[in-house]
N, C-alpha and C positions, 0 to 999 in steps of 0.2 A: 885632433884640432887642426882646422884653416887657419890662416896666416893672416893676421889683423890688417890691416891697409886704412888707409888716408886717405879721405874725398873730399873735394871742393864740393860746395856747393852752391843754387843761385841763393844770394846774398839777400834781396830782397825778399825771397819765396819764407829762407830762414827768420827774416824779421817778423812775419806775419807769424808764425809758427810761435817764436820765442815770447811776442804778445802773448798769445793763446794759454799758452804756460802759465804766464804772468796771470792773466786771470784763472786758469782753473785751478795754481796750486801747484801745477806740476813740475814749474821750473826749483831747479836748486843751484846753490851759489856755494861757492868755495868754504863760508863763511858758516855755514849749518853743516859744521864735522862731523853729526853722527849720518845722516842723511845721507852726503856727502859718501863716504866712507865705506859705507852700507852698499848703495849703489855701485862704486869702484869693484867692491870685492864681489859681488855678487853679476857681475856683467867683464870680471875679468881685462881691466881696462889700465892699460901699462902709461900711466900718468906721465913718469918721467922721459918715457923712451916719443912718446906722441907729443909732448913738449919741445921738448930738444927739437926733433924733426921739424916741427912746424915755427919754431920762433928760430931757424935757421933761414927761413922761406919769407918771415912778415914780422914786423916790430906792434908792441901794444897788443897780442892780445888777449882776450878775456876768456877763464873756463867758464864754461856754463852745464848744466845736465837739463835735460828735459828726459825727465821719470815717464815718458805715456808710451802707448806701443807706438808701432810702425804708422804712420812713416819717418814721425820726425823724433821719438824717443830714441834719445842718445849723449852723446859725449862729446861735446865742441869746444875748440876754440874759434875766438871769431876778434874781428875788429870793425868796429864802424869807422874808423877814420880812413881804413884801407879795404872797404865794404867784401871782406873777404869771412867766409868760414867755411873751416874746417872740420869734420867728421872721423872719429875714430871708431870704427866697424870691422865687423866680422862678417864674411860675406855671408856666411851659412846662416845667419840670425840676425842682421841688419838687412832690409830692403833700404834700399837707396832712393829717396823720394825726387 
């Protein structure tokens, strides 16, 4: 199994991808417990590790999942105020957009 990494992506591109995900119904937010937990389990996301790492670098991050294929499908922490987006990524399965 490859080691997961955290990748910082282009914020304006992410915002467009997130808007598309909302329109297509592929955005998952934490209060959608069943969908959220199913995605996290299926993709082996280490939420606490990712959140601890990301919150050590940035404040007021929101978690969101885009449940779609490449290039934007994935688990993200992002902040509109800081215009930053971080993605949890397994190199062998998730291509960087």
